[in-house]
C-alpha positions in Angstrom: 24.9 82.8 -173.1 26.8 85.5 -171.9 30.1 85.4 -170.0 31.1 87.3 -167.5 34.4 87.4 -165.3 33.6 87.6 -160.6 35.7 88.0 -159.0 35.3 87.9 -155.3 37.3 89.2 -152.0 37.3 87.0 -149.1 38.4 87.6 -145.6 42.9 87.9 -144.8 41.4 85.9 -141.4 40.4 82.2 -143.4 41.8 79.6 -145.1 43.2 77.8 -148.6 40.6 75.3 -147.8 37.8 77.5 -146.9 38.6 80.4 -149.2 38.4 76.8 -152.6 34.5 76.5 -150.6 33.9 79.9 -151.7 34.7 79.2 -154.4 32.9 75.4 -154.7 29.6 77.1 -153.2 29.7 79.5 -156.6 29.6 77.2 -158.7 27.1 75.6 -157.6 25.0 78.3 -157.5 25.7 79.4 -161.2 25.5 75.8 -162.1 22.1 74.7 -160.0 20.7 78.3 -162.6 21.7 76.4 -165.9 24.7 78.2 -165.7 28.7 77.1 -166.2 32.2 78.4 -165.5 35.2 77.2 -166.9 37.7 78.5 -165.3 38.8 79.3 -161.7 41.6 80.6 -160.7 42.8 81.4 -157.1 45.0 84.7 -157.2 46.1 84.1 -153.7 46.5 86.4 -150.3 47.8 89.9 -151.8 47.5 93.1 -149.9 45.2 95.7 -151.2 45.6 99.4 -151.1 43.5 100.7 -148.9 41.2 98.4 -145.2 37.9 97.1 -146.3 36.0 96.3 -143.4 38.7 96.8 -141.2 41.4 94.4 -143.4 44.7 95.1 -144.5 44.7 91.8 -146.9 42.3 89.5 -148.7 41.8 86.7 -151.3 42.0 86.7 -154.8 39.5 84.6 -156.7 38.4 84.7 -160.1 35.7 82.5 -161.7 35.2 83.3 -165.6 31.4 82.0 -166.7 29.0 81.3 -169.2 25.7 82.1 -167.8 22.1 84.0 -168.4 21.9 87.6 -166.5 19.8 85.8 -164.0 21.9 84.0 -162.6 24.3 86.2 -161.9 21.8 88.3 -160.6 21.4 85.1 -158.2 25.2 85.2 -157.6 25.5 88.5 -156.7 23.0 88.6 -153.7 23.7 85.2 -153.0 27.7 86.5 -152.9 26.3 90.0 -150.6 25.0 87.5 -148.0 27.8 85.9 -147.5 30.3 87.2 -144.6 33.3 86.1 -146.0 33.5 88.2 -149.0 34.3 91.6 -148.4 34.9 92.7 -151.9 33.4 91.6 -154.9 33.6 93.0 -158.8 31.9 91.3 -162.2 31.5 91.9 -165.3 30.3 91.3 -168.8 32.9 89.8 -171.5 33.2 89.7 -175.1 35.5 86.4 -175.0 37.3 84.4 -172.2 40.7 85.0 -172.1 42.3 81.6 -173.0 45.3 80.3 -170.5 45.8 82.1 -167.3 45.3 85.5 -166.0 47.7 88.7 -166.4 47.2 87.8 -161.8 49.0 84.4 -162.4 51.5 85.5 -165.3 52.1 88.3 -163.2 53.1 85.6 -160.4 55.1 83.3 -162.4 56.7 86.8 -163.7 57.4 87.4 -160.8 58.9 83.4 -160.3 61.1 84.2 -162.8 62.6 87.2 -161.7 63.2 86.0 -158.1 64.7 82.3 -159.5 67.3 84.7 -161.4 68.7 86.8 -158.6 69.5 84.2 -156.6 70.8 81.8 -159.4 73.6 84.6 -160.0 
């Protein structure tokens, strides 16, 4: 089966529980269509470079998916319909990255730097 990374941006006024529910709904869509979600990462609420549908911030979520192309088409169709999702991007990858993604490593690195500054 092909491997994909699916990232979506959810509206800023949603709670973390609602964002987790969106990720769970995407997982259900994939699993109902003979696919498998291998990893789900919530990157948190981040500032956008420019307004998207009157939003200055968005919740970022990434899913690593192993599924056929038809499953991805259905996932994207359902994502387009959902009003809580303001943007999404699905790309095919040769293999999934082991461990945390670059965005998660970046936040860990920033947290470590902040602790070092506060300690001095």
